[in-house]
C-alpha positions as CSV (number, residue, x, y, z in Angstrom):
1,M,46.2,119.8,93.7
2,I,48.2,122.1,91.3
3,R,47.6,122.2,87.7
4,I,49.7,124.6,85.3
5,E,48.8,125.3,81.8
6,N,50.7,126.8,79.1
7,L,52.6,129.2,81.6
8,S,54.9,131.7,79.9
9,K,56.7,135.0,81.7
10,R,59.1,137.2,80.2
11,F,61.6,139.9,82.0
12,K,62.4,142.1,79.3
13,K,64.9,139.5,77.0
14,L,64.6,136.8,79.4
15,Q,62.0,133.9,78.8
16,A,61.8,132.8,82.3
17,L,59.1,130.3,81.4
18,D,58.5,129.3,78.3
19,D,54.7,127.4,78.1
20,I,55.0,125.1,81.2
21,N,52.5,122.4,81.5
22,A,52.5,120.1,84.8
23,F,50.4,118.7,87.4
24,F,51.4,118.1,91.1
25,S,49.4,115.8,93.3
26,T,49.2,115.1,97.1
27,G,51.7,112.8,98.3
28,Q,54.2,113.8,95.9
29,V,57.6,115.4,96.7
30,V,58.6,117.5,93.6
31,S,62.3,118.5,93.2
32,L,62.6,121.1,90.9
33,I,66.0,121.3,89.3
34,G,68.0,123.2,87.0
35,P,70.6,125.6,86.3
36,N,70.7,129.3,87.9
37,G,68.3,131.3,85.7
38,S,66.6,128.1,84.5
39,G,63.0,129.4,85.5
40,K,62.7,127.3,89.4
41,T,62.0,130.6,91.1
42,T,59.9,132.6,88.8
43,L,58.0,129.1,88.5
44,I,57.7,129.4,92.5
45,K,56.6,132.9,92.6
46,S,53.8,132.4,90.3
47,I,52.2,129.6,92.1
48,L,52.4,132.0,95.3
49,G,50.7,134.8,93.1
50,M,54.1,136.7,93.7
51,V,54.9,137.1,90.0
52,K,51.8,137.4,87.3
53,A,52.5,135.2,84.2
54,D,52.4,136.8,80.9
55,S,50.1,134.0,79.6
56,G,48.4,130.7,81.2
57,I,46.9,129.7,84.0
58,I,47.5,127.9,87.4
59,Y,44.9,126.2,89.4
60,V,45.1,125.2,93.1
61,D,42.3,122.2,93.7
62,G,40.6,123.1,90.5
63,K,40.3,127.0,91.1
64,K,42.0,129.6,89.3
65,I,44.2,131.5,91.5
66,N,44.0,134.8,89.9
67,G,42.0,137.5,92.1
68,D,41.6,135.2,95.0
69,P,44.5,135.2,97.6
70,S,42.8,132.8,100.1
71,Y,44.3,129.7,98.3
72,R,47.7,131.2,100.1
73,G,46.5,130.2,103.5
74,R,47.2,126.6,102.5
75,I,50.6,127.2,101.2
76,G,53.8,127.0,103.6
77,Y,56.4,129.0,101.8
78,M,60.3,128.9,102.7
79,P,61.9,131.4,100.3
80,Q,65.5,131.0,99.7
81,I,67.0,134.1,101.6
82,G,64.3,135.3,104.4
83,R,63.6,139.1,104.5
84,Y,62.1,140.5,107.6
85,P,61.9,143.7,109.3
86,D,65.1,144.3,110.8
87,N,63.8,145.9,114.4
88,M,61.3,142.9,114.3
89,R,62.2,140.6,117.4
90,V,61.6,136.8,116.6
91,G,58.8,136.2,119.0
92,Q,57.2,139.4,117.4
93,L,57.4,137.9,114.0
94,F,55.6,134.6,114.8
95,R,52.9,136.2,116.9
96,M,52.3,138.9,114.2
97,L,51.9,135.7,111.6
98,K,49.9,133.8,113.9
99,N,47.7,136.9,114.3
100,I,47.2,137.9,110.8
101,R,46.3,133.9,110.1
102,K,44.1,133.3,112.9
103,V,45.1,129.9,113.6
104,P,44.5,128.6,117.3
105,D,47.5,127.5,119.2
106,A,46.4,124.0,119.2
107,A,46.5,123.8,115.2
108,L,49.8,125.1,115.3
109,D,53.1,122.8,114.2
110,T,55.7,123.8,116.6
111,D,57.9,120.8,115.8
112,L,60.7,122.8,114.0
113,L,60.6,126.1,116.4
114,V,61.3,123.5,119.5
115,K,63.8,121.4,117.4
116,F,65.9,124.6,116.5
117,N,65.5,126.1,119.9
118,L,64.2,129.2,118.5
119,A,62.0,130.1,121.8
120,S,65.2,131.1,123.4
121,I,66.5,133.8,120.7
122,F,62.4,135.2,120.7
123,D,64.1,138.7,122.6
124,K,66.6,138.8,119.6
125,P,65.8,141.2,116.5
126,M,65.9,139.8,113.3
127,R,68.6,142.2,112.2
128,T,71.2,140.4,114.6
129,L,70.9,136.9,113.3
130,S,73.2,135.1,111.4
131,G,72.2,133.4,108.0
132,G,71.6,130.2,109.4
133,T,69.8,131.2,112.1
134,R,67.5,133.2,109.9
135,Q,67.0,130.3,107.7
136,K,65.8,128.0,110.8
137,V,63.4,130.8,111.2
138,S,62.2,130.8,107.7
139,A,61.9,127.1,108.0
140,A,59.9,127.0,111.4
141,L,57.3,129.6,109.7
142,A,56.7,127.3,106.8
143,F,55.7,124.1,108.6
144,Y,54.2,126.5,111.4
145,F,50.5,126.5,110.3
146,N,50.3,123.1,109.3
147,P,49.8,123.5,105.6
148,E,48.6,121.0,102.9
149,I,51.3,122.2,100.4
150,L,54.9,123.4,101.4
151,I,57.4,125.3,98.8
152,L,60.7,125.3,99.9
153,D,63.2,127.3,97.9
154,E,66.8,126.2,98.7
155,P,65.6,124.7,102.4
156,T,69.2,123.6,103.4
157,A,71.4,126.4,102.3
158,G,73.2,127.9,105.2
159,L,72.2,125.3,107.6
160,D,74.9,123.3,109.3
161,P,74.9,119.6,109.1
162,L,72.6,119.0,112.2
163,S,70.0,121.3,111.7
164,S,69.8,120.2,107.8
165,E,69.2,116.9,109.1
166,I,66.3,117.8,111.4
167,L,64.8,119.7,108.2
168,K,65.2,116.9,106.0
169,E,63.5,114.3,108.7
170,K,60.7,117.0,109.2
171,I,60.3,117.0,105.4
172,M,60.1,113.3,105.2
173,Q,57.1,113.2,108.2
174,E,55.2,115.8,106.0
175,K,55.5,113.7,103.1
176,R,54.2,110.7,104.9
177,K,50.9,112.8,105.9
178,N,50.3,113.0,102.2
179,K,51.1,116.8,101.6
180,L,52.5,118.1,98.2
181,I,56.0,119.3,98.5
182,L,58.0,121.5,96.1
183,I,61.7,121.7,96.7
184,T,64.3,123.6,94.8
185,S,68.0,122.7,95.8
186,H,71.4,122.7,94.0
187,I,72.4,119.9,96.9
188,L,71.1,117.0,95.1
189,S,72.2,114.5,97.7
190,D,69.8,116.3,99.9
191,L,67.1,115.3,97.7
192,D,68.1,111.6,96.9
193,E,65.8,110.0,100.0
194,L,62.9,112.9,99.8
195,T,62.2,112.9,96.1
196,T,58.8,111.1,94.3
197,H,59.2,113.3,91.2
198,V,61.7,115.4,89.3
199,M,61.0,118.4,87.4
200,Y,63.7,119.4,85.3
201,L,64.0,123.3,83.8
202,Q,66.4,124.8,81.1
203,E,66.3,128.5,80.0
204,G,62.7,128.6,80.9
205,K,61.6,125.2,79.3
206,M,60.4,122.2,81.1
207,I,62.5,119.3,79.8
208,F,60.9,116.8,81.5
209,L,58.7,115.6,84.7
210,K,59.0,112.1,85.9
211,D,58.8,110.0,88.9
212,I,61.9,109.0,90.4
213,E,61.6,105.4,90.0
214,T,61.1,106.0,86.1
215,L,63.9,108.0,86.0
216,R,66.1,105.5,87.7
217,K,65.0,102.7,85.4
218,E,65.5,104.9,82.4
219,T,69.1,105.5,83.2
220,G,70.2,103.0,85.4
221,Q,71.3,105.1,88.2
222,E,70.3,105.4,91.9
223,K,71.6,108.9,92.5
224,L,69.5,111.7,91.2
225,G,72.6,113.8,90.3
226,K,74.0,110.8,88.1
227,A,70.4,110.4,87.0
228,I,69.9,113.6,85.6
229,A,73.7,114.1,83.8
230,H,72.8,110.6,82.4
231,V,69.6,112.1,80.9
232,M,71.2,115.4,79.9
233,K,74.7,114.2,78.7
234,G,73.9,115.2,75.2
235,G,73.5,119.1,76.3
236,K,76.6,121.0,76.8
237,K,75.3,123.7,79.3
238,E,73.1,120.9,80.9
239,A,76.1,118.7,81.5
240,L,78.5,121.5,82.7
241,W,75.8,122.3,85.3
242,I,75.5,118.7,86.6
243,D,79.5,118.5,86.5
244,E,79.7,121.4,88.5
245,V,76.9,120.1,90.9
246,L,78.6,116.6,91.2
247,A,82.2,118.0,92.0
248,L,80.7,120.1,94.8
249,K,78.9,117.1,96.0
250,E,82.7,115.2,96.3
251,T,84.1,118.4,97.6
252,D,81.1,118.7,100.5
253,K,82.1,114.6,101.2
254,N,86.0,115.3,101.6
255,D,85.3,118.2,103.8
């Protein structure tokens, strides 16, 4: 469904992406994992057409994405930090995007809008919302148009535990519909039940892309965080990052 060939991108001295080759197909939930600065967000934004690569090609359903933005209508995107016009009211935002997309009411997926009770804050300006509530708005918008492809960048960051579970269950539902879902997260425990494939990036390079069962068999580890730590134990930077992530998991558990 998405094919990436020899994709590279440099920002001045930073090699954000370095000759990335990958193929993602329907029914996959691909966890994009790596330390800060590894290239995850740049890869996502390249797929969305928000960043223009220096070299390489991205295909969606066999068609190059360059020059024709219509493919974006098939993608639901949840950014790590949602930025919206401060004075726009929540309800106005949903109505505006629905009018732009020209999607009939019957085709809309309002599941998260209802479960997060966002209709109760439709009259509130975006500037008055807390970070967690903004995250709920971003999540509801990502699923709103029932897209074939979902790209979720740190989707549970800032959400309370109940809202986080609601969102994870929604992702599971979309997974069962055979959609392609790309997720980035530093909270590896959130990905254990969702992931079918793992793509690990480090300093712009793709270290590996494997299905989760192969990764578990190769490492003898069921938990994603421990499996990646096992694979990457030979690299100091990678091992340090994994140690920090696992330590955060233990802290969350104790809290």
